[in-house]
ZADO-1210 file (C-alpha; in nm, 4 decimals, padded with zeros to 6 digits):
<atoms>
<atom x="03.2863" y="03.8474" z="-04.3931" code="MET" pos="1"/>
<atom x="03.6039" y="03.8758" z="-04.1880" code="THR" pos="2"/>
<atom x="03.5499" y="03.9683" z="-03.8236" code="ASP" pos="3"/>
<atom x="03.9138" y="03.9547" z="-03.7143" code="VAL" pos="4"/>
<atom x="04.2577" y="03.8610" z="-03.8465" code="GLU" pos="5"/>
<atom x="04.4683" y="03.5963" z="-03.6777" code="CYS" pos="6"/>
<atom x="04.7450" y="03.7861" z="-03.4949" code="PRO" pos="7"/>
<atom x="04.9934" y="03.5098" z="-03.5872" code="TYR" pos="8"/>
<atom x="04.9396" y="03.4469" z="-03.9584" code="CYS" pos="9"/>
<atom x="04.7015" y="03.7247" z="-04.0674" code="GLY" pos="10"/>
<atom x="04.4270" y="03.4926" z="-04.1924" code="THR" pos="11"/>
<atom x="04.0817" y="03.6487" z="-04.1961" code="GLY" pos="12"/>
<atom x="03.8530" y="03.4733" z="-03.9499" code="ILE" pos="13"/>
<atom x="03.4759" y="03.4850" z="-03.9165" code="GLU" pos="14"/>
<atom x="03.3649" y="03.4444" z="-03.5553" code="ILE" pos="15"/>
<atom x="03.0416" y="03.2466" z="-03.5139" code="CYS" pos="16"/>
<atom x="02.8172" y="03.4175" z="-03.2569" code="HIS" pos="17"/>
<atom x="02.5130" y="03.1931" z="-03.3138" code="ASP" pos="18"/>
<atom x="02.5127" y="03.0654" z="-02.9555" code="ASP" pos="19"/>
<atom x="02.5969" y="03.4083" z="-02.8111" code="GLY" pos="20"/>
<atom x="02.9674" y="03.3273" z="-02.7687" code="TYR" pos="21"/>
<atom x="03.1851" y="03.6340" z="-02.7941" code="GLY" pos="22"/>
<atom x="02.9053" y="03.8870" z="-02.7570" code="MET" pos="23"/>
<atom x="02.9829" y="04.0312" z="-02.4137" code="GLU" pos="24"/>
<atom x="03.1604" y="04.3605" z="-02.4622" code="GLU" pos="25"/>
<atom x="03.5148" y="04.3994" z="-02.3254" code="GLU" pos="26"/>
<atom x="03.5480" y="04.0309" z="-02.2252" code="LYS" pos="27"/>
<atom x="03.8349" y="03.8239" z="-02.3712" code="LEU" pos="28"/>
<atom x="03.7366" y="03.5129" z="-02.5693" code="TYR" pos="29"/>
<atom x="03.9595" y="03.2315" z="-02.7003" code="GLU" pos="30"/>
<atom x="03.9616" y="03.1246" z="-03.0650" code="TRP" pos="31"/>
<atom x="04.1771" y="02.8931" z="-03.2746" code="GLN" pos="32"/>
<atom x="04.2941" y="02.9894" z="-03.6204" code="CYS" pos="33"/>
<atom x="04.1824" y="02.7366" z="-03.8824" code="HIS" pos="34"/>
<atom x="04.4986" y="02.7976" z="-04.0882" code="LYS" pos="35"/>
<atom x="04.7921" y="02.8043" z="-03.8441" code="CYS" pos="36"/>
<atom x="04.6107" y="02.6240" z="-03.5569" code="ASP" pos="37"/>
<atom x="04.7379" y="02.8759" z="-03.3010" code="LYS" pos="38"/>
<atom x="04.5077" y="03.0035" z="-03.0280" code="PHE" pos="39"/>
<atom x="04.4489" y="03.3729" z="-02.9701" code="PHE" pos="40"/>
<atom x="04.2032" y="03.5904" z="-02.7823" code="VAL" pos="41"/>
<atom x="03.9645" y="03.8534" z="-02.9130" code="PHE" pos="42"/>
<atom x="03.7421" y="04.1187" z="-02.7635" code="ARG" pos="43"/>
<atom x="03.4216" y="04.2580" z="-02.9149" code="ILE" pos="44"/>
<atom x="03.3384" y="04.6259" z="-02.9216" code="CYS" pos="45"/>
<atom x="03.0093" y="04.7694" z="-03.0429" code="PHE" pos="46"/>
<atom x="03.0199" y="05.1034" z="-03.2233" code="ASP" pos="47"/>
<atom x="02.7325" y="05.3466" z="-03.1930" code="ILE" pos="48"/>
<atom x="02.6326" y="05.5165" z="-03.5143" code="GLU" pos="49"/>
<atom x="02.3803" y="05.7966" z="-03.5435" code="HIS" pos="50"/>
<atom x="02.1976" y="05.8645" z="-03.8699" code="THR" pos="51"/>
<atom x="01.9890" y="06.1802" z="-03.9072" code="ALA" pos="52"/>
<atom x="01.6735" y="06.2056" z="-04.1167" code="TYR" pos="53"/>
<atom x="01.4496" y="06.4958" z="-04.2015" code="LYS" pos="54"/>
<atom x="01.1201" y="06.4990" z="-04.0093" code="ALA" pos="55"/>
<atom x="00.9171" y="06.7784" z="-04.1640" code="ASP" pos="56"/>
<atom x="00.6193" y="06.6795" z="-03.9465" code="CYS" pos="57"/>
<atom x="00.8137" y="06.7966" z="-03.6396" code="LEU" pos="58"/>
<atom x="00.8610" y="07.1356" z="-03.8029" code="ASN" pos="59"/>
<atom x="00.5043" y="07.2282" z="-03.8917" code="GLY" pos="60"/>
<atom x="00.4495" y="06.9806" z="-04.1766" code="GLY" pos="61"/>
<atom x="00.1945" y="06.7002" z="-04.1925" code="GLU" pos="62"/>
<atom x="00.2629" y="06.3488" z="-04.0626" code="HIS" pos="63"/>
<atom x="00.2910" y="06.0834" z="-04.3352" code="ASP" pos="64"/>
<atom x="00.0967" y="05.7992" z="-04.1711" code="TYR" pos="65"/>
<atom x="00.1055" y="05.4512" z="-04.3268" code="LYS" pos="66"/>
<atom x="-00.0952" y="05.1503" z="-04.2085" code="LYS" pos="67"/>
<atom x="00.1073" y="04.9059" z="-03.9976" code="ILE" pos="68"/>
<atom x="-00.1606" y="04.6511" z="-03.9063" code="CYS" pos="69"/>
<atom x="-00.5283" y="04.6092" z="-03.8351" code="GLU" pos="70"/>
<atom x="-00.6734" y="04.4792" z="-03.5101" code="TYR" pos="71"/>
<atom x="-00.9839" y="04.2594" z="-03.4859" code="PRO" pos="72"/>
<atom x="-01.1504" y="04.5298" z="-03.2760" code="SER" pos="73"/>
<atom x="-01.2039" y="04.7410" z="-03.5897" code="GLU" pos="74"/>
<atom x="-00.8977" y="04.9601" z="-03.5336" code="ARG" pos="75"/>
<atom x="-00.5923" y="05.0250" z="-03.7505" code="THR" pos="76"/>
<atom x="-00.2403" y="05.1058" z="-03.6276" code="LEU" pos="77"/>
<atom x="-00.0620" y="05.3697" z="-03.8370" code="VAL" pos="78"/>
<atom x="00.2963" y="05.5006" z="-03.8138" code="ARG" pos="79"/>
<atom x="00.4473" y="05.8217" z="-03.9508" code="CYS" pos="80"/>
<atom x="00.7212" y="05.7395" z="-04.2020" code="THR" pos="81"/>
<atom x="00.9222" y="06.0443" z="-04.0944" code="MET" pos="82"/>
<atom x="00.9120" y="06.0571" z="-03.7126" code="CYS" pos="83"/>
<atom x="00.7849" y="05.7119" z="-03.6139" code="GLY" pos="84"/>
<atom x="00.4794" y="05.8427" z="-03.4261" code="ASN" pos="85"/>
<atom x="00.2109" y="05.5739" z="-03.3968" code="GLU" pos="86"/>
<atom x="-00.1608" y="05.5999" z="-03.3355" code="LYS" pos="87"/>
<atom x="-00.4737" y="05.3861" z="-03.3521" code="LEU" pos="88"/>
<atom x="-00.7465" y="05.4873" z="-03.5960" code="LEU" pos="89"/>
<atom x="-01.0948" y="05.3481" z="-03.6520" code="PRO" pos="90"/>
<atom x="-01.0771" y="05.1001" z="-03.9406" code="ARG" pos="91"/>
<atom x="-01.2131" y="05.2375" z="-04.2667" code="GLU" pos="92"/>
<atom x="-01.5155" y="05.0796" z="-04.4311" code="GLY" pos="93"/>
</atoms>
């Protein structure tokens, strides 16, 4: 996956962020192109994306609860697949 192109030679470059380098928004970071060996700077920018989903349970429909996990205290955590609402229920059986 190409994160940025070298501004000198156009080579696609993948920036390694494993150690957190280059993750602070709007800060300039140095990088060296592996093809032309020239140094350049880059800046990271995070885009915000919103995705809408139907949630019939918020409009008079029933919640669609699915089991998330069970606790040793004989309770089960469930979460609605539509709206994300969570609640604890007594464990069945």
